[in-house]
Each structure stands twice: as structure tokens, then as C-alpha cells.
C-alpha positions in Angstrom: 1.2 58.6 7.0 3.7 61.1 5.8 7.4 60.7 6.1 9.7 63.7 6.4 13.4 63.5 5.9 15.9 66.1 7.1 17.8 67.5 4.1 21.5 67.1 4.4 23.9 69.5 2.7 24.3 67.1 -0.3 20.7 66.3 -1.2 21.2 65.0 -4.8 22.8 61.6 -4.1 20.4 60.9 -1.2 17.4 62.1 -3.3 18.4 59.7 -6.0 18.7 56.8 -3.5 15.3 57.7 -2.0 13.7 57.8 -5.5 15.2 54.4 -6.4 14.0 52.9 -3.1 10.5 54.4 -3.5 10.2 52.9 -7.0 11.5 49.5 -5.8 9.1 49.5 -2.8 6.1 50.4 -5.1 7.0 47.7 -7.6 7.3 45.2 -4.7 3.9 46.1 -3.3 2.3 45.8 -6.8 3.9 42.4 -7.4 2.8 41.2 -3.9 -0.8 42.3 -4.7 -0.8 40.6 -8.1 0.6 37.4 -6.6 -2.1 37.5 -3.9 -4.8 38.2 -6.4 -5.8 41.5 -4.7 -4.7 43.9 -7.4 -7.3 46.3 -8.6 -8.9 45.2 -11.9 -10.0 47.9 -14.1 -12.8 46.8 -16.5 -12.2 47.3 -20.1 -14.8 47.8 -22.8 -15.6 44.1 -23.1 -16.3 43.8 -19.4 -19.0 46.5 -19.4 -22.7 46.3 -20.2 -24.5 48.9 -22.2 -25.2 50.9 -19.1 -21.5 51.0 -18.1 -21.8 48.5 -15.3 -19.6 45.3 -15.4 -21.1 42.5 -17.4 -21.8 39.3 -15.6 -19.4 36.5 -16.4 -21.2 33.4 -17.6 -20.3 29.9 -18.8 -19.8 29.4 -22.6 -22.7 28.2 -24.7 -21.8 24.6 -25.5 -23.2 23.2 -28.7 -22.3 20.1 -30.8 -21.3 20.2 -34.5 -24.4 20.1 -36.7 -26.7 20.7 -33.8 -28.6 23.8 -32.7 -29.4 25.3 -29.3 -31.9 28.0 -28.3 -31.0 30.8 -25.9 -32.9 33.9 -24.7 -31.5 37.3 -25.7 -32.1 40.8 -24.1 -34.7 43.1 -25.6 -33.7 45.6 -28.4 -31.0 43.5 -30.0 -30.1 45.2 -33.3 -27.0 43.4 -34.5 -25.3 40.1 -33.7 -21.6 39.6 -34.5 -19.9 36.2 -34.5 -16.2 36.1 -34.1 -15.6 33.1 -36.4 -18.6 32.0 -38.5 -16.8 28.8 -39.5 -17.1 27.6 -35.9 -20.7 28.7 -35.1 -23.6 30.5 -36.7 -26.4 32.5 -35.0 -29.8 33.6 -36.0 -32.1 35.9 -34.0 -35.7 34.6 -34.0 -38.9 36.4 -33.0 -39.4 36.6 -29.2 -35.7 37.4 -28.7 -34.6 33.8 -29.1 -31.2 33.2 -30.5 -30.5 29.9 -32.5 -26.8 28.9 -32.1 -25.7 26.3 -34.6 -22.3 24.4 -34.4 -20.5 24.5 -37.7 -16.9 23.4 -36.8 -14.9 22.4 -33.8 -13.5 25.2 -31.6 -14.3 28.2 -29.5 -15.6 31.6 -30.8 -17.7 34.3 -29.4 -20.7 36.5 -30.3 -21.7 40.1 -29.4 -25.2 41.3 -29.3 -25.5 45.1 -29.9 -28.4 47.4 -29.7 -29.2 49.8 -32.5 -26.8 52.5 -31.2 -23.9 50.0 -31.0 -23.8 49.4 -27.3 -22.9 45.9 -26.2 -26.0 44.1 -24.6 -24.4 40.7 -24.3 -21.2 38.9 -25.0 -20.8 35.1 -24.7 -18.4 32.5 -25.8 -19.5 29.6 -27.9 -17.8 26.2 -27.6 -18.5 23.7 -30.3 -17.7 20.1 -29.5 -17.7 16.9 -31.5 -20.7 14.7 -32.1 -22.4 13.3 -28.9 -23.9 10.2 -30.4 -22.2 6.8 -30.7 -19.4 7.6 -33.2 -16.9 5.0 -34.2 -13.7 6.3 -35.9 -11.8 4.0 -38.2 -8.2 4.8 -39.3 -7.0 3.3 -42.5 -3.4 4.3 -42.4 -3.5 8.2 -42.2 -7.1 8.3 -43.5 -9.9 8.7 -41.0 -13.5 7.5 -41.5 -16.4 8.2 -39.1 -19.5 6.0 -38.6 -22.6 6.7 -36.5 -23.6 3.5 -34.7 -27.2 3.7 -33.5 -27.6 0.6 -33.4 -26.1 -0.3 -36.8 -23.1 1.6 -38.1 -23.7 4.0 -41.0 -21.3 6.3 -42.8 -21.3 9.9 -41.6 -19.7 13.2 -42.6 -17.5 14.5 -39.8 -14.9 17.3 -39.9 -11.5 15.7 -39.8 -12.3 12.7 -42.0 -10.0 11.8 -44.9 -10.7 13.9 -48.0 -11.6 10.9 -50.2 -14.0 9.4 -47.6 -15.5 12.8 -46.8 -16.1 13.7 -50.5 -17.5 10.3 -51.2 -20.1 10.5 -48.3 -20.8 14.2 -49.1 -21.5 13.4 -52.8 -23.8 10.5 -51.9 -25.7 12.7 -49.4 -26.0 15.6 -52.0 -27.2 13.2 -54.7 -29.7 11.6 -52.3 -31.0 15.0 -51.2 -31.2 16.2 -54.8 -33.2 13.1 -55.8 -35.5 13.6 -52.8 -36.1 17.3 -53.7 -36.7 16.6 -57.4 -38.9 13.6 -56.6 -41.1 15.6 -54.2 -41.2 18.5 -56.7 -42.2 16.1 -59.5 -44.9 14.4 -57.4 -46.3 17.8 -56.4 -46.6 19.0 -60.0 -48.2 15.7 -61.1 -50.8 15.9 -58.4 -54.4 16.5 -59.6 -55.8 19.9 -59.1 
């Protein structure tokens, strides 16, 4: 629909008023569309697949700290980028399987690119706390975590007090070192 206005002798003040009214009307329509959720959404680069079509929105990959999850990947993945490797780590395995390991609490993302740099996949990774029976003990401001299945044992959990965390970590490191040296020693002592 086209509107025509008759031009009076003094057109500048009326033209200015019409311009202001047109801008106000356009802003009002845009605001009404946005409020109703009907505004046109233009996809940006992260919303597009390698072929230029919009990427499908999917739920985040949920993994627990110190646990891993397998997920299939598209063919021809050349590079995988993790937003924050302190939260999650990923490793591509043969058969286009991606191993996602929870490293710290929080949310990050990963991008899978082909060899030419086109985005094949983008997903969020949500890392949650332990899912087993964890008992948390507070001694003043210091926190200690125990895994209780069925008896309670000390465990290393992000957020524990530094002295408790270091103590349990040192014990675990010492034990693992003893186990490694013990198995290496028994292997070298075995008859040939």
C-alpha cells in the first residue's frame, strides 16, 4: 500500500513531522514484533553448518567431574577446539567417536572443524559434580568430601579445603607411585 500526501506550500516542517512519525511507527512495529517473538532472526556464523544451512540446536553434553562420555562425531573432523580445557577435555578416537571428560565444574563448548576450517558441529558441555553418594563435611570454613559406598572414604573433590585436598592428593600420588614401581619391579624380576 502506498500513501500519497498532497504537498502544501510549506513542505519542510510537515516533511520533518512525517519523518519523525515514520521512524516512531517503524520502531513501534519492531518493538511489537520483538515482544511477540515474531521478529526475524538472522543466523550468525555460529548458527550455520558447514554447508551454510542453520545448525540444529541440541541439548548440552552433560558429564560428571572425573568421568567420561562417548559421543558420535560427523565424518571428516580435522580439528576440535574446546572453549575452556579446565572444565572439559575431548579426544577424537577412531570411528569418529569423541571422548568428553569432565575436568572441573561449569559450562564450556567445543567446535568440530573440517580440514578447511568449516564448522561441522558445535555443542555445549556441562560438567556437574559427582553423582555417587558424596558426603560433605565442613570444619569451620574448610570443606572435606567423602565417597560413601557403603563405607565413607576420603576423596579429592574440587572445592575442598587446601590442606585436606593436598593431603588426599599426596596420599593418592604416593599410592599410585608405589603401585607403578611395584608392578615395574615385579615385571623386571620375572623369569624370562
